[in-house]
N, C-alpha and C positions, 0 to 999 in steps of 0.2 A: 438473395442479397448477401454480399460478403460482409464480414465483421472484422476485417483486418484493422480497422481504425481502433479496435478495442485492445490491441496488443502491440507493444513495442519493446524491443530488448536491445540494450546497449552493452554488449558483452566486452566492449573495449574500455568501458568505464573503469577507472582505478578502484572503485568501491564495489564492483559487481561480483557476486550479489551482495547487497549491503546489509542483509540480515542473515545471521548464522543459521544453518539448518535448512535454508530454503533450497529447493531443487532448481538448479540453474536452467534446465531445459524448459521449465514452465514459468520462470521468473519474469513478471511483467514490470517493465520500468516506466510505463506510461505515466503513472502517478508517482514520480520520484519523490515529490513532496505531497503528502496526502491532503486532499482538499477537505477532509473531515477533521483535521487536527484541531480546529477551533471548536468543534462540537463536543460537549461534555459526554453526550450519549452517542458516540460514534459507532459503537458495536464492536470495536476492535479490542485487541488484547493490549492494554496499556496500564501504566501505574503512574504514580507521581513521585518526583524526586523529593529530597529533603527541603529543597527550596521552593517546592510547589509547582514545578514545571511538569508538563505531561511528557512521559517517557514512552515512546512507541517503538523502542528498539527491538522488542520481541514480536511485534505485530507484523504479520505478512499479508494481512487481509487485502490491501490495495494491490499487492503484487501477485496474488494467487488467481487460479482459475475462478471465474465468476466475480472477481473483485471489481471489474469495470461496472457490471450491472448493479452490484450492491452499492457502489459509491453513487452512481447516477440516481438510484432510488432514494438514498439517504439525502442527497442534495435537494431532491424534489419535495421532501417532507416539509 
């Protein structure tokens, strides 16, 4: 069974890659907006801004190898 549905890359996007330090060849754009953003215990690398917003700018979890499987498991919890 193929797993091509787990990976999508839009290297034509003006923001690609949207996280500094991410390796372009493995950067997964499938979850451009992380579906775990609303979860306080998402497991990603985040902080809070002075205004209380979640800042995920250094988190590459949804864009990394294994990110798809991780997100699906967290959604199912």
